[in-house]
C-alpha positions as CSV (number, residue, x, y, z in Angstrom):
1,M,-11.7,-5.3,-10.6
2,N,-6.5,-5.4,-11.5
3,D,-7.7,-3.8,-13.9
4,E,-10.0,-4.5,-13.5
5,K,-10.4,-4.4,-10.0
6,Q,-13.6,-3.0,-8.8
7,P,-17.1,-2.6,-9.3
8,L,-19.8,-5.0,-8.4
9,L,-21.9,-7.8,-9.3
10,T,-25.5,-7.8,-8.2
11,G,-25.9,-11.5,-9.4
12,P,-24.2,-14.2,-11.4
13,S,-25.4,-12.9,-14.8
14,N,-23.2,-9.9,-14.6
15,S,-19.9,-10.1,-16.3
16,I,-18.5,-7.0,-14.9
17,D,-15.7,-6.1,-12.8
18,I,-16.4,-5.6,-9.2
19,V,-17.5,-2.5,-7.4
20,E,-16.6,-2.2,-4.0
21,Q,-19.6,-0.1,-2.9
22,S,-22.4,-1.8,-4.5
23,V,-23.3,-5.0,-2.5
24,E,-27.0,-4.9,-2.5
25,L,-28.2,-6.5,0.8
26,V,-32.0,-6.2,1.5
27,A,-31.8,-7.6,5.2
28,E,-33.2,-5.2,7.7
29,P,-31.3,-3.6,10.1
30,V,-30.7,-5.4,13.5
31,S,-32.3,-3.4,15.9
32,A,-31.0,-2.8,19.5
33,S,-33.8,-4.8,21.1
34,R,-33.3,-7.7,18.7
35,E,-29.5,-8.1,18.8
36,K,-28.3,-11.6,18.8
37,P,-25.5,-12.8,21.2
38,K,-22.2,-12.4,19.2
39,G,-21.5,-16.0,19.1
40,D,-24.8,-16.8,17.5
41,Y,-24.6,-14.0,14.8
42,H,-23.6,-15.3,11.3
43,P,-23.1,-12.4,8.9
44,A,-23.7,-14.7,5.7
45,A,-26.9,-15.9,7.1
46,E,-28.2,-12.4,7.4
47,R,-27.5,-11.6,3.9
48,C,-30.5,-11.5,1.7
49,L,-29.1,-11.6,-1.9
50,E,-31.4,-11.8,-4.9
51,H,-28.8,-13.4,-7.1
52,P,-26.1,-14.9,-5.0
53,T,-23.0,-16.1,-7.1
54,S,-21.8,-19.6,-7.2
55,N,-18.1,-20.6,-6.4
56,F,-17.5,-20.6,-10.3
57,D,-18.9,-17.3,-10.9
58,T,-16.9,-15.8,-8.2
59,L,-13.7,-17.5,-9.6
60,I,-14.5,-16.0,-12.9
61,H,-15.0,-12.4,-11.4
62,L,-11.9,-12.9,-9.1
63,L,-9.8,-13.6,-12.3
64,K,-11.4,-10.7,-14.3
65,G,-10.8,-8.4,-11.3
66,N,-7.1,-9.1,-11.5
67,I,-6.2,-9.6,-15.1
68,G,-6.0,-6.4,-17.0
69,T,-3.4,-4.2,-18.5
70,G,-1.1,-5.1,-15.8
71,I,-0.5,-8.5,-17.1
72,L,0.9,-7.0,-20.3
73,A,3.3,-4.8,-18.4
74,M,4.8,-7.8,-16.4
75,P,7.7,-8.4,-19.2
76,D,8.5,-4.7,-18.5
77,A,8.5,-5.5,-14.8
78,F,10.9,-8.4,-15.3
79,K,13.3,-6.0,-17.2
80,N,13.5,-4.0,-14.1
81,A,14.1,-6.9,-12.0
82,G,16.0,-9.5,-13.9
83,L,14.9,-12.9,-15.1
84,V,15.5,-14.8,-11.7
85,I,14.5,-12.1,-9.3
86,G,11.5,-11.5,-11.4
87,V,10.3,-15.2,-11.2
88,F,10.8,-15.3,-7.3
89,G,9.7,-11.8,-6.7
90,T,6.6,-12.2,-8.6
91,L,5.7,-15.4,-6.7
92,I,6.6,-13.8,-3.3
93,M,4.5,-10.8,-4.2
94,G,1.5,-12.9,-5.2
95,A,1.7,-14.9,-1.7
96,I,2.0,-11.6,0.3
97,C,-1.1,-10.1,-1.6
98,T,-3.1,-13.2,-1.3
99,H,-2.4,-13.4,2.4
100,C,-3.3,-9.8,2.7
101,M,-6.7,-10.6,1.0
102,H,-7.3,-13.4,3.4
103,V,-6.4,-11.2,6.4
104,L,-9.0,-8.3,5.0
105,V,-11.8,-11.0,4.7
106,Q,-11.1,-12.5,8.0
107,C,-11.2,-9.2,9.9
108,A,-14.4,-8.1,8.0
109,H,-16.0,-11.2,9.2
110,E,-15.0,-10.6,12.8
111,L,-16.1,-6.9,12.5
112,C,-19.4,-7.9,10.9
113,I,-20.1,-10.2,14.0
114,R,-19.2,-7.3,16.5
115,S,-21.2,-4.8,14.8
116,Q,-24.0,-7.3,13.7
117,K,-23.9,-6.0,10.2
118,P,-24.3,-8.5,7.4
119,A,-21.4,-7.0,5.2
120,L,-19.0,-4.2,5.2
121,S,-17.1,-2.4,2.6
122,F,-13.1,-1.9,2.5
123,S,-13.4,1.6,3.8
124,E,-16.0,0.6,6.5
125,V,-13.8,-2.3,7.6
126,V,-11.1,0.1,8.1
127,E,-13.4,2.4,10.1
128,D,-14.7,-0.3,12.4
129,S,-11.4,-1.6,13.0
130,F,-9.9,1.7,14.3
131,A,-13.1,2.3,16.2
132,S,-12.3,-1.0,18.1
133,G,-8.6,-0.6,18.3
134,P,-6.5,1.3,20.9
135,A,-8.3,4.1,22.7
136,S,-6.0,6.6,21.6
137,L,-6.6,5.8,17.8
138,R,-10.4,5.5,17.9
139,P,-11.0,9.1,17.3
140,Y,-9.2,8.8,13.9
141,A,-11.6,6.1,12.7
142,K,-13.6,8.4,10.4
143,T,-10.4,10.0,9.1
144,M,-9.0,6.5,8.2
145,K,-12.1,5.6,6.3
146,N,-11.8,8.9,4.3
147,I,-8.2,8.2,3.7
148,V,-8.9,4.7,2.2
149,N,-11.6,6.1,-0.2
150,I,-9.1,8.7,-1.2
151,F,-6.5,6.1,-2.2
152,L,-9.3,4.0,-3.8
153,V,-10.2,7.0,-6.0
154,I,-6.4,7.8,-6.9
155,T,-6.0,4.0,-7.6
156,Q,-9.0,3.7,-10.0
157,L,-8.3,7.1,-11.6
158,G,-4.9,6.0,-12.1
159,F,-6.2,2.7,-13.9
160,C,-8.3,4.9,-16.0
161,C,-5.4,7.1,-16.9
162,V,-3.4,3.9,-17.7
163,Y,-6.4,2.8,-19.9
164,F,-6.6,6.1,-21.8
165,L,-2.7,5.8,-22.5
166,F,-2.8,2.2,-23.5
167,V,-5.4,2.6,-26.1
168,A,-3.8,5.5,-27.6
169,T,-0.5,4.1,-27.8
170,N,-1.8,0.8,-29.2
171,L,-3.7,2.7,-31.7
172,E,-0.7,4.7,-32.7
173,D,1.1,1.5,-33.4
174,T,-1.5,-0.1,-35.3
175,M,-2.3,2.8,-37.5
176,R,1.4,3.0,-38.6
177,F,0.6,-0.4,-40.2
178,F,-1.7,1.5,-42.4
179,H,0.9,4.5,-43.0
180,I,-1.1,6.9,-40.7
181,N,1.4,8.6,-38.6
182,L,0.0,10.6,-35.8
183,S,1.4,11.3,-32.3
184,V,0.0,9.6,-29.3
185,H,-1.5,12.9,-28.3
186,H,-3.5,13.2,-31.4
187,Y,-5.0,9.7,-30.5
188,L,-5.6,10.7,-27.0
189,A,-7.8,13.8,-28.3
190,L,-9.6,11.6,-30.5
191,L,-10.5,9.2,-27.9
192,F,-11.5,11.7,-25.4
193,P,-15.0,12.3,-26.7
194,L,-15.6,8.5,-27.1
195,I,-14.5,7.7,-23.7
196,L,-16.4,10.7,-22.2
197,A,-19.8,9.2,-23.8
198,L,-18.9,5.7,-22.6
199,A,-18.3,6.9,-19.1
200,M,-21.5,8.8,-18.9
201,V,-23.4,5.6,-18.8
202,K,-24.8,5.6,-15.2
203,N,-26.1,2.0,-14.7
204,L,-24.0,-0.7,-14.7
205,K,-26.5,-3.1,-16.1
206,Y,-25.9,-1.4,-19.6
207,L,-22.3,-2.2,-19.2
208,T,-22.7,-5.9,-18.6
209,P,-22.8,-7.1,-22.3
210,V,-19.8,-4.6,-23.0
211,S,-17.7,-6.2,-20.1
212,L,-18.5,-9.7,-21.6
213,I,-17.1,-8.5,-25.1
214,A,-14.1,-6.9,-23.4
215,S,-13.5,-10.2,-21.5
216,I,-13.4,-12.4,-24.7
217,M,-11.2,-9.8,-26.7
218,T,-8.8,-9.9,-23.7
219,A,-8.7,-13.6,-23.9
220,W,-8.1,-13.6,-27.5
221,G,-5.3,-11.2,-27.3
222,L,-3.5,-13.1,-24.6
223,V,-3.5,-16.3,-26.6
224,I,-2.2,-14.5,-29.6
225,T,0.5,-12.8,-27.6
226,F,1.7,-16.0,-26.1
227,Y,1.7,-17.6,-29.6
228,Y,4.3,-14.8,-30.7
229,I,6.3,-15.0,-27.5
230,F,7.0,-18.6,-27.7
231,Q,8.3,-18.5,-31.2
232,D,12.3,-18.9,-31.3
233,L,12.9,-18.4,-27.7
234,P,16.7,-17.4,-27.1
235,P,18.4,-19.1,-24.2
236,T,18.0,-17.6,-20.6
237,N,21.6,-16.5,-20.6
238,T,20.8,-13.8,-23.0
239,V,19.0,-11.8,-20.5
240,K,20.1,-10.4,-17.0
241,A,19.4,-12.7,-13.9
242,F,19.3,-9.6,-11.8
243,S,18.9,-6.0,-13.1
244,S,20.0,-3.4,-10.6
245,W,19.2,-2.1,-7.2
246,H,18.0,1.2,-8.4
247,Q,15.5,-0.5,-10.8
248,L,13.8,-2.9,-8.3
249,P,11.5,0.0,-7.0
250,L,10.2,0.2,-10.8
251,Y,9.8,-3.6,-10.9
252,F,7.9,-3.3,-7.3
253,G,5.3,-0.7,-8.7
254,T,4.4,-2.5,-11.8
255,A,4.1,-5.9,-9.9
256,I,2.0,-4.5,-7.4
257,Y,-0.1,-2.7,-9.7
258,A,-0.6,-6.0,-11.5
259,F,-1.6,-7.9,-8.3
260,E,-3.7,-5.1,-6.6
261,G,-7.0,-6.8,-6.9
262,I,-7.8,-6.4,-3.2
263,G,-10.8,-4.0,-3.9
264,V,-12.7,-7.0,-5.4
265,V,-12.3,-9.2,-2.5
266,L,-15.1,-8.2,-0.1
267,P,-17.7,-7.7,-2.7
268,L,-17.0,-10.9,-4.2
269,E,-17.2,-12.7,-0.8
270,N,-20.2,-10.7,0.2
271,N,-22.3,-12.0,-2.8
272,M,-21.4,-15.7,-2.6
273,K,-24.1,-18.2,-2.1
274,T,-21.4,-20.3,0.1
275,P,-18.9,-17.6,1.4
276,E,-17.5,-20.2,3.5
277,D,-16.0,-21.6,0.4
278,F,-14.0,-18.2,-0.4
279,G,-11.1,-18.8,2.0
280,G,-9.2,-22.0,3.1
281,W,-6.2,-23.6,1.4
282,N,-8.2,-24.9,-1.7
283,G,-10.8,-22.2,-1.6
284,V,-11.8,-19.9,-4.5
285,L,-9.4,-17.1,-3.4
286,N,-6.4,-19.1,-3.3
287,T,-7.3,-20.9,-6.6
288,G,-7.9,-17.8,-8.4
289,M,-4.7,-16.2,-7.2
290,V,-2.6,-19.2,-8.0
291,I,-4.0,-19.1,-11.5
292,V,-3.2,-15.1,-11.8
293,A,0.4,-15.5,-10.1
294,A,1.1,-18.3,-12.7
295,L,-0.1,-16.2,-15.6
296,Y,1.9,-13.2,-14.5
297,T,4.9,-15.1,-13.9
298,A,4.6,-16.9,-17.2
299,I,4.0,-13.8,-19.5
300,G,6.7,-11.7,-17.4
301,F,9.3,-14.7,-17.8
302,F,8.8,-15.5,-21.5
303,G,8.1,-12.0,-22.6
304,Y,11.4,-10.7,-21.1
305,L,13.3,-13.7,-22.4
306,K,11.8,-13.2,-25.8
307,Y,12.4,-9.2,-26.1
308,G,15.1,-8.6,-23.5
309,E,16.2,-5.0,-22.8
310,H,13.8,-3.9,-25.8
311,V,10.8,-5.0,-24.2
312,K,8.1,-2.1,-23.8
313,G,5.6,-0.9,-21.3
314,S,2.9,-3.3,-23.0
315,I,4.0,-6.5,-24.5
316,T,1.7,-5.9,-27.3
317,L,3.9,-3.0,-28.5
318,N,6.7,-5.6,-29.2
319,L,4.8,-8.0,-31.4
320,P,5.7,-7.9,-35.2
321,S,4.1,-5.9,-37.9
322,S,2.0,-8.7,-39.3
323,L,-1.8,-8.5,-39.8
324,L,-2.4,-11.1,-36.9
325,A,-0.1,-9.2,-34.4
326,Q,-1.9,-5.8,-35.4
327,S,-5.2,-7.5,-34.9
328,V,-3.9,-8.2,-31.1
329,R,-3.0,-4.6,-30.7
330,A,-6.6,-3.5,-32.0
331,V,-8.4,-6.1,-30.0
332,M,-6.7,-5.2,-26.9
333,A,-7.0,-1.5,-27.3
334,A,-10.8,-2.0,-28.1
335,S,-11.0,-4.4,-25.0
336,I,-9.4,-1.8,-22.8
337,F,-11.5,1.0,-24.1
338,L,-14.8,-0.9,-23.5
339,S,-13.6,-1.6,-19.8
340,Y,-13.0,2.3,-19.0
341,G,-16.7,2.7,-18.0
342,L,-16.4,0.0,-15.4
343,Q,-13.0,1.2,-13.9
344,F,-14.6,4.7,-13.7
345,Y,-17.7,3.6,-11.9
346,V,-15.6,3.2,-8.7
347,P,-14.1,6.7,-8.2
348,M,-17.5,8.1,-9.4
349,N,-19.3,6.0,-6.8
350,I,-17.2,7.6,-4.0
351,V,-16.8,11.2,-5.4
352,W,-20.3,11.9,-6.5
353,P,-22.1,11.4,-3.0
354,F,-19.6,13.7,-1.3
355,V,-20.0,16.3,-4.1
356,K,-23.8,15.9,-4.1
357,S,-23.9,16.6,-0.2
358,K,-22.2,20.0,-1.1
359,L,-24.9,21.2,-3.7
360,T,-28.0,23.1,-2.6
361,S,-29.8,24.5,-5.6
362,E,-31.9,22.1,-7.8
363,Q,-30.0,23.4,-11.0
364,A,-26.8,22.3,-9.3
365,L,-28.3,18.9,-8.4
366,K,-29.7,18.4,-12.0
367,H,-26.3,18.9,-13.7
368,G,-24.0,18.2,-11.0
369,E,-23.4,14.6,-11.7
370,A,-22.6,15.1,-15.4
371,V,-20.2,17.9,-14.6
372,T,-18.4,15.6,-11.9
373,R,-18.1,13.0,-14.5
374,F,-16.6,15.2,-17.1
375,I,-14.1,16.9,-14.6
376,L,-12.8,13.4,-13.3
377,I,-12.5,12.2,-17.0
378,T,-10.7,15.3,-17.9
379,I,-8.3,14.7,-15.2
380,T,-7.3,11.3,-16.5
381,F,-7.0,12.7,-20.0
382,L,-4.8,15.4,-18.8
383,A,-2.5,13.1,-16.9
384,A,-2.1,10.7,-19.8
385,A,-1.1,13.7,-22.0
386,V,1.2,15.3,-19.8
387,I,2.8,11.7,-18.9
388,P,2.7,9.8,-22.2
389,N,4.9,7.1,-20.6
390,L,2.8,4.0,-20.2
391,S,5.2,1.9,-18.1
392,G,6.1,4.8,-15.9
393,I,2.3,5.7,-15.1
394,I,1.8,1.9,-14.5
395,S,4.7,1.6,-12.1
396,L,3.8,4.9,-10.3
397,V,0.1,4.0,-9.8
398,G,1.3,0.7,-8.4
399,A,4.0,2.1,-6.1
400,F,1.9,5.0,-4.6
401,S,-1.7,3.7,-4.3
402,S,-1.8,0.2,-4.9
403,S,0.8,-0.6,-2.3
404,A,-1.0,1.1,0.3
405,L,-4.3,-0.6,-0.3
406,A,-2.9,-3.9,-0.8
407,L,0.1,-4.3,1.5
408,I,-0.4,-1.5,4.3
409,F,-4.0,-1.2,5.2
410,P,-4.8,-4.8,5.5
411,P,-2.2,-5.7,8.2
412,L,-3.0,-2.5,9.8
413,I,-6.7,-3.4,9.9
414,E,-5.6,-6.7,11.5
415,I,-3.6,-5.1,14.3
416,M,-6.5,-2.8,15.1
417,T,-9.0,-5.7,14.9
418,C,-7.0,-8.0,17.1
419,W,-6.0,-5.6,19.4
420,P,-4.9,-6.1,22.3
421,D,-5.5,-9.7,23.2
422,Q,-6.1,-11.6,19.9
423,L,-2.6,-11.1,18.4
424,G,-1.5,-14.6,18.9
425,Q,1.0,-16.3,21.0
426,N,3.9,-13.8,21.9
427,N,2.1,-11.2,19.6
428,W,3.2,-13.2,16.4
429,K,0.5,-11.5,14.3
430,L,1.6,-8.1,15.3
431,W,5.2,-8.6,14.3
432,K,4.1,-10.4,11.2
433,D,1.9,-7.4,10.3
434,I,4.8,-5.0,11.1
435,V,6.9,-6.7,8.8
436,I,4.5,-6.5,5.8
437,I,3.6,-2.8,6.6
438,I,7.4,-2.0,6.6
439,F,7.8,-3.9,3.1
440,G,4.7,-2.1,1.6
441,F,5.7,1.3,3.0
442,T,9.4,0.8,1.7
443,G,7.9,0.0,-1.7
444,F,5.6,2.9,-1.4
445,V,8.4,5.5,-0.6
446,F,11.1,4.3,-2.9
447,G,8.7,3.5,-5.8
448,T,6.9,6.6,-5.7
449,F,10.3,8.7,-5.6
450,I,11.9,6.7,-8.4
451,N,9.1,6.8,-10.5
452,V,8.4,10.4,-10.1
453,K,12.1,11.1,-10.8
454,N,12.2,9.0,-13.9
455,I,8.9,10.5,-15.4
456,F,9.5,14.2,-14.6
457,F,13.3,14.6,-14.3
458,H,14.6,12.1,-16.6
459,D,17.2,13.5,-19.1
């Protein structure tokens, strides 16, 4: 739901990340004979939700959907940007990502009115926007929907890979305290059957208590982490204000990985009792993202100030060898381990219907889902084993897939939705969206290139 960024709530009792595809609407389809005039159609009024979420529920889920392993990597991001650039860059990145979330919600609302549907998923918004955009691009609507789904799968499998490696590296560090010296690959192999068993759980209802426990563990880990960071802070002139130009793409990848919670936005808004409270200057979205940006900036700033150039891919790995610090590593590892099943739910929710449509025999259908789960989990395991570089994987996932979902597709959706006569005076929306797309695409290209080079070709 950034981690973190995903599978969804069917009611306020669910303490889980948000799954984009699972908004349960029981309103009957609007038949052609009963279509309302577009000015009279209100999507929120057509949603029949069994357990609509309150504003507070939505805020908590928004925070959970945006705070995960990414926050622990922010000091490493600041190392690649420098202290001053890290602060301003993180706040600017947060503002742009939040704006893109607003854009996505507003376009989804407009497209729901046009199509007279109560709710749309991210990929459906892309499809409908292209279907109503310039005539030359309308034939590509279905293709764009598939591309977004592919990026969603890559992003979520990337998150799962990060989770795998995060748990293994923190276990490796914790077990050294007890004089057990195994490599990270050994811990990955030991974790594989456990994660496989956890990810075989098909019903999110059974993962709800697991997610609640993981949230409590995460909060505990962050509190103790801040306790250690704030002790004996050196002066700000002991670290760089600006790192170097060639390291900025690494910062971009990590920061956008941390902020990429856009997958949770539509499911959250779709499930609210009062969705009109989601937007606005003091709405749920802005309130939640201000808290997220403040937390990211704080842990990035003080974490980098505390440990300087020695800061690691997860700030937990820099904590001392005391029993309390070891408990933080163990607790955070357990929290992320328990969250794997929820993260895995999203790619499985997209991939399995496609695979299922290709299966014909009863035997294949009977065992197909389990085999698909096994293959996807194995992919995340192999990626973590081949690239045992936590900061590198986080930055690569952020630069490649998170930047596309958070910074490229939302402004593209707005251009398509508002085309040709709703782009504002002098087409200001068009130019604004083009600037954001260029920013996102630049980060996508350079961030991916630098990260791939550092991971696979670093001496």
